[in-house]
C-alpha positions as a Markdown table, in Angstrom:
| # | Residue | x | y | z |
|---|---|---|---|---|
| 1 | Met | 54.4 | -22.7 | 77.8 |
| 2 | Thr | 57.0 | -24.8 | 79.6 |
| 3 | Phe | 59.1 | -23.7 | 82.5 |
| 4 | Gly | 62.2 | -25.6 | 83.5 |
| 5 | Val | 63.3 | -25.5 | 87.2 |
| 6 | Val | 66.9 | -26.5 | 87.8 |
| 7 | Val | 67.5 | -28.6 | 90.9 |
| 8 | Phe | 70.9 | -28.5 | 92.5 |
| 9 | Pro | 71.9 | -30.5 | 95.7 |
| 10 | Gly | 70.7 | -28.2 | 98.4 |
| 11 | Ser | 68.0 | -26.4 | 96.4 |
| 12 | Asn | 65.0 | -25.8 | 98.6 |
| 13 | Cys | 62.7 | -23.5 | 96.6 |
| 14 | Asp | 62.5 | -25.7 | 93.5 |
| 15 | His | 59.2 | -27.2 | 94.5 |
| 16 | Asp | 57.8 | -23.7 | 95.3 |
| 17 | Ala | 58.8 | -22.5 | 91.8 |
| 18 | Tyr | 57.3 | -25.6 | 90.2 |
| 19 | His | 54.0 | -25.1 | 92.2 |
| 20 | Ala | 53.8 | -21.5 | 91.3 |
| 21 | Val | 54.1 | -21.9 | 87.6 |
| 22 | Lys | 52.2 | -25.2 | 87.2 |
| 23 | His | 49.5 | -25.2 | 89.8 |
| 24 | Val | 48.9 | -21.4 | 90.2 |
| 25 | Leu | 49.7 | -20.1 | 86.7 |
| 26 | Gly | 48.6 | -23.2 | 84.9 |
| 27 | His | 51.7 | -23.7 | 82.7 |
| 28 | Asp | 53.7 | -26.8 | 82.1 |
| 29 | Ala | 56.7 | -27.2 | 84.4 |
| 30 | Arg | 59.5 | -29.8 | 84.7 |
| 31 | Phe | 62.5 | -30.2 | 86.9 |
| 32 | Ile | 66.0 | -30.1 | 85.4 |
| 33 | Trp | 68.6 | -32.1 | 87.3 |
| 34 | His | 72.0 | -30.6 | 87.9 |
| 35 | Lys | 73.7 | -33.5 | 86.1 |
| 36 | Asp | 71.6 | -33.2 | 83.0 |
| 37 | Asp | 73.5 | -32.3 | 79.8 |
| 38 | Gly | 70.8 | -30.0 | 78.5 |
| 39 | Val | 67.8 | -28.0 | 79.6 |
| 40 | Gly | 65.5 | -29.7 | 77.2 |
| 41 | Asp | 62.5 | -28.2 | 75.3 |
| 42 | Val | 61.6 | -25.4 | 77.7 |
| 43 | Asp | 60.6 | -21.8 | 77.1 |
| 44 | Ala | 62.0 | -20.4 | 80.3 |
| 45 | Val | 64.5 | -21.6 | 83.0 |
| 46 | Ile | 64.4 | -20.8 | 86.7 |
| 47 | Leu | 67.4 | -21.2 | 89.0 |
| 48 | Pro | 65.6 | -21.4 | 92.4 |
| 49 | Gly | 66.7 | -20.4 | 95.9 |
| 50 | Gly | 68.3 | -22.6 | 98.4 |
| 51 | Phe | 71.8 | -23.6 | 99.4 |
| 52 | Ser | 73.3 | -25.2 | 96.3 |
| 53 | Tyr | 76.1 | -27.6 | 97.3 |
| 54 | Gly | 75.7 | -26.4 | 100.9 |
| 55 | Asp | 77.0 | -22.9 | 99.9 |
| 56 | Tyr | 80.5 | -24.2 | 100.4 |
| 57 | Leu | 83.3 | -21.9 | 99.2 |
| 58 | Arg | 80.8 | -19.1 | 98.3 |
| 59 | Ser | 77.1 | -19.2 | 97.6 |
| 60 | Gly | 76.6 | -20.4 | 94.0 |
| 61 | Ala | 80.4 | -21.0 | 93.5 |
| 62 | Ile | 80.1 | -24.8 | 93.1 |
| 63 | Ala | 76.8 | -24.8 | 91.3 |
| 64 | Arg | 78.3 | -22.7 | 88.6 |
| 65 | Phe | 80.3 | -25.8 | 87.6 |
| 66 | Ser | 77.4 | -28.2 | 87.5 |
| 67 | Pro | 77.1 | -30.1 | 84.2 |
| 68 | Val | 73.8 | -28.4 | 83.4 |
| 69 | Met | 75.1 | -24.9 | 83.7 |
| 70 | Ser | 76.9 | -25.0 | 80.3 |
| 71 | Ser | 73.5 | -25.6 | 78.8 |
| 72 | Val | 71.9 | -22.9 | 80.9 |
| 73 | Val | 74.5 | -20.4 | 79.7 |
| 74 | Glu | 73.9 | -21.5 | 76.1 |
| 75 | Phe | 70.2 | -21.2 | 76.6 |
| 76 | Ala | 70.7 | -17.6 | 77.8 |
| 77 | Gly | 73.0 | -16.9 | 74.9 |
| 78 | Arg | 70.2 | -17.8 | 72.5 |
| 79 | Gly | 68.0 | -15.3 | 74.2 |
| 80 | Gly | 66.1 | -17.7 | 76.4 |
| 81 | Ala | 64.3 | -16.3 | 79.4 |
| 82 | Leu | 66.3 | -17.0 | 82.5 |
| 83 | Leu | 65.3 | -16.1 | 86.1 |
| 84 | Gly | 67.6 | -16.6 | 89.1 |
| 85 | Val | 66.0 | -16.2 | 92.5 |
| 86 | Cys | 68.1 | -15.8 | 95.7 |
| 87 | Asn | 70.7 | -18.6 | 95.4 |
| 88 | Gly | 69.9 | -18.5 | 91.7 |
| 89 | Phe | 70.9 | -14.9 | 91.6 |
| 90 | Gln | 74.2 | -15.8 | 93.2 |
| 91 | Val | 74.7 | -18.6 | 90.6 |
| 92 | Leu | 74.1 | -16.1 | 87.8 |
| 93 | Cys | 76.7 | -13.8 | 89.2 |
| 94 | Glu | 79.2 | -16.6 | 89.7 |
| 95 | Ser | 78.6 | -17.8 | 86.1 |
| 96 | Gly | 79.3 | -14.3 | 84.7 |
| 97 | Leu | 75.8 | -13.9 | 83.3 |
| 98 | Leu | 75.2 | -10.9 | 85.6 |
| 99 | Pro | 77.7 | -8.4 | 87.0 |
| 100 | Gly | 78.6 | -8.0 | 90.6 |
| 101 | Thr | 78.4 | -10.5 | 93.5 |
| 102 | Leu | 76.4 | -11.2 | 96.7 |
| 103 | Leu | 78.2 | -10.7 | 100.0 |
| 104 | Arg | 77.2 | -11.6 | 103.6 |
| 105 | Asn | 74.3 | -9.5 | 104.9 |
| 106 | Arg | 75.4 | -6.3 | 106.6 |
| 107 | Ser | 74.0 | -7.6 | 109.9 |
| 108 | Leu | 75.9 | -10.9 | 109.5 |
| 109 | Arg | 72.5 | -12.5 | 110.3 |
| 110 | Phe | 70.1 | -14.5 | 108.1 |
| 111 | Val | 67.1 | -12.3 | 107.1 |
| 112 | Cys | 63.7 | -13.9 | 106.5 |
| 113 | Arg | 60.8 | -11.5 | 106.2 |
| 114 | Pro | 58.6 | -9.7 | 103.7 |
| 115 | Val | 60.1 | -6.6 | 102.1 |
| 116 | Asn | 59.0 | -3.9 | 99.7 |
| 117 | Ile | 60.6 | -3.6 | 96.3 |
| 118 | Arg | 60.1 | -0.8 | 93.8 |
| 119 | Val | 59.8 | -1.7 | 90.1 |
| 120 | Glu | 62.3 | 0.5 | 88.3 |
| 121 | Arg | 61.5 | -0.8 | 84.8 |
| 122 | Ser | 58.2 | -2.1 | 83.5 |
| 123 | Asp | 59.4 | -2.8 | 80.0 |
| 124 | Thr | 61.2 | -6.1 | 80.6 |
| 125 | Leu | 60.4 | -9.7 | 80.1 |
| 126 | Phe | 60.0 | -10.0 | 83.8 |
| 127 | Thr | 58.0 | -6.8 | 84.7 |
| 128 | Asn | 55.7 | -6.1 | 81.7 |
| 129 | Gln | 52.7 | -6.8 | 84.0 |
| 130 | Cys | 53.9 | -4.1 | 86.4 |
| 131 | Ser | 53.8 | -0.3 | 86.3 |
| 132 | Arg | 56.9 | 1.7 | 86.8 |
| 133 | His | 57.6 | 2.5 | 90.4 |
| 134 | Gln | 54.9 | 0.0 | 91.5 |
| 135 | Ile | 55.6 | -1.4 | 94.9 |
| 136 | Leu | 55.7 | -5.2 | 95.3 |
| 137 | Asn | 55.6 | -7.0 | 98.7 |
| 138 | Val | 57.6 | -10.2 | 98.5 |
| 139 | Pro | 59.7 | -12.2 | 101.0 |
| 140 | Val | 63.5 | -12.4 | 101.3 |
| 141 | Ala | 65.3 | -15.4 | 103.0 |
| 142 | His | 69.0 | -15.1 | 102.7 |
| 143 | Gly | 72.3 | -14.8 | 104.6 |
| 144 | Glu | 74.3 | -13.5 | 101.6 |
| 145 | Gly | 72.0 | -11.1 | 99.7 |
| 146 | Asn | 74.2 | -8.0 | 100.0 |
| 147 | Tyr | 74.6 | -7.0 | 96.3 |
| 148 | Tyr | 78.0 | -5.5 | 95.7 |
| 149 | Ala | 79.9 | -4.1 | 92.7 |
| 150 | Asp | 82.6 | -1.5 | 92.4 |
| 151 | Asp | 81.5 | 2.1 | 91.6 |
| 152 | Glu | 82.4 | 1.9 | 88.0 |
| 153 | Thr | 80.3 | -1.3 | 87.5 |
| 154 | Leu | 77.4 | 0.2 | 89.5 |
| 155 | Asp | 77.5 | 3.3 | 87.3 |
| 156 | Gln | 77.5 | 1.2 | 84.2 |
| 157 | Ile | 74.5 | -0.8 | 85.4 |
| 158 | Glu | 72.7 | 2.4 | 86.2 |
| 159 | Asn | 73.5 | 3.9 | 82.8 |
| 160 | Asn | 72.3 | 0.8 | 81.0 |
| 161 | Asn | 69.1 | 0.8 | 83.0 |
| 162 | Gln | 69.8 | -2.7 | 84.3 |
| 163 | Val | 68.4 | -2.2 | 87.8 |
| 164 | Val | 64.9 | -3.7 | 87.8 |
| 165 | Phe | 64.1 | -3.7 | 91.5 |
| 166 | Arg | 65.2 | -1.7 | 94.5 |
| 167 | Tyr | 64.4 | -2.2 | 98.2 |
| 168 | Cys | 62.0 | 0.6 | 99.3 |
| 169 | Asp | 59.7 | 1.6 | 102.1 |
| 170 | Ala | 55.9 | 1.3 | 101.9 |
| 171 | Gly | 55.6 | 4.6 | 100.1 |
| 172 | Gly | 58.3 | 3.7 | 97.6 |
| 173 | Gly | 61.1 | 5.8 | 99.2 |
| 174 | Ile | 64.6 | 4.5 | 98.6 |
| 175 | Asp | 66.6 | 4.8 | 101.8 |
| 176 | Asp | 68.9 | 2.8 | 104.0 |
| 177 | Ser | 66.2 | 1.9 | 106.5 |
| 178 | Ala | 64.3 | -0.1 | 103.8 |
| 179 | Asn | 67.5 | -2.1 | 102.8 |
| 180 | Pro | 67.4 | -5.5 | 104.5 |
| 181 | Asn | 71.0 | -6.6 | 103.7 |
| 182 | Gly | 73.2 | -3.6 | 102.8 |
| 183 | Ser | 73.0 | -4.0 | 99.1 |
| 184 | Lys | 74.6 | -1.2 | 97.1 |
| 185 | Arg | 72.1 | 1.5 | 96.0 |
| 186 | Asn | 69.3 | -0.7 | 97.4 |
| 187 | Ile | 69.6 | -3.0 | 94.5 |
| 188 | Ala | 67.2 | -6.0 | 94.8 |
| 189 | Gly | 67.4 | -7.3 | 91.2 |
| 190 | Ile | 69.2 | -6.6 | 88.0 |
| 191 | Ile | 68.9 | -7.7 | 84.4 |
| 192 | Asn | 71.6 | -8.4 | 81.7 |
| 193 | Glu | 72.1 | -5.9 | 78.9 |
| 194 | Arg | 70.2 | -8.1 | 76.4 |
| 195 | Gly | 67.2 | -8.2 | 78.8 |
| 196 | Asn | 66.6 | -11.9 | 79.0 |
| 197 | Val | 68.4 | -12.8 | 82.3 |
| 198 | Leu | 67.1 | -11.5 | 85.6 |
| 199 | Gly | 68.6 | -12.1 | 89.0 |
| 200 | Met | 66.7 | -11.0 | 92.2 |
| 201 | Met | 67.1 | -11.8 | 95.9 |
| 202 | Pro | 63.4 | -11.6 | 96.9 |
| 203 | His | 61.3 | -14.7 | 96.3 |
| 204 | Pro | 58.3 | -14.1 | 93.9 |
| 205 | Glu | 57.4 | -17.7 | 93.9 |
| 206 | Arg | 56.6 | -17.5 | 97.7 |
| 207 | His | 54.0 | -14.8 | 97.2 |
| 208 | Val | 51.6 | -16.3 | 94.7 |
| 209 | Glu | 48.6 | -17.2 | 96.9 |
| 210 | Ser | 46.8 | -15.0 | 99.4 |
| 211 | Ser | 46.7 | -17.8 | 101.9 |
| 212 | Leu | 50.5 | -17.6 | 102.0 |
| 213 | Gly | 50.7 | -13.9 | 102.6 |
| 214 | Gly | 50.3 | -12.2 | 99.3 |
| 215 | Thr | 50.2 | -12.5 | 95.5 |
| 216 | Asp | 52.6 | -9.8 | 94.3 |
| 217 | Gly | 55.0 | -12.4 | 93.1 |
| 218 | Leu | 52.6 | -13.3 | 90.3 |
| 219 | Phe | 53.4 | -10.0 | 88.6 |
| 220 | Val | 56.9 | -11.4 | 87.9 |
| 221 | Leu | 55.9 | -14.9 | 86.8 |
| 222 | Arg | 53.0 | -13.7 | 84.7 |
| 223 | Ser | 55.2 | -11.2 | 83.0 |
| 224 | Ile | 57.5 | -14.0 | 81.9 |
| 225 | Ala | 54.6 | -16.1 | 80.6 |
| 226 | Glu | 53.0 | -13.2 | 78.8 |
| 227 | Ser | 56.3 | -12.2 | 77.1 |
| 228 | Leu | 56.8 | -15.8 | 75.9 |
| 229 | Val | 53.3 | -16.0 | 74.6 |
| 230 | Leu | 53.7 | -12.8 | 72.6 |
| 231 | Asn | 57.0 | -14.1 | 71.1 |
| 232 | Thr | 55.6 | -17.5 | 70.0 |
């Protein structure tokens, strides 16, 4: 199983993602440079967190026009597994692969701390190793993680069961006090209608070893690997 990790100028979680899938999960991993004209022979692609192109204009707005992104969009169009984390989520929204956008945090401050997220679906490429309403503890680190869409789009996302993660308290309750950034309806991660593209603000790749604070991120990464094994 081979994971490709896209590297934009300003990416700073690319090596974290590489380490998680290669050295912790034991799968092959390779970096994909932003100027490459293809993603190569990979089974899954990760758009990592960071500050692609310095987050000038808007987060992810310039990365969306990187040469490699046409191949990433094509890969997703073929049904390839595509995970966007933090800045990667922003790039997915800018590219039109996911609905909505990410605004400045409600506090107007950078937020960096562990949060709890509730698994809303356990039947996806990215959560099949989870149980429904399982609570995962994973860190966030963002200044523009406030997920926003108009009410019509939000209703459509809900009706299509595209919400995969919501911010919650330790008991799984969904309320405003558990929301670190002001995201509409406590949304922490959504999937496309086809089910092969996931964007999430929390960083699963940062919680894969107990020495670094926890291993709940492995539920997401193992789910991808298991899904791909079953489909080969």
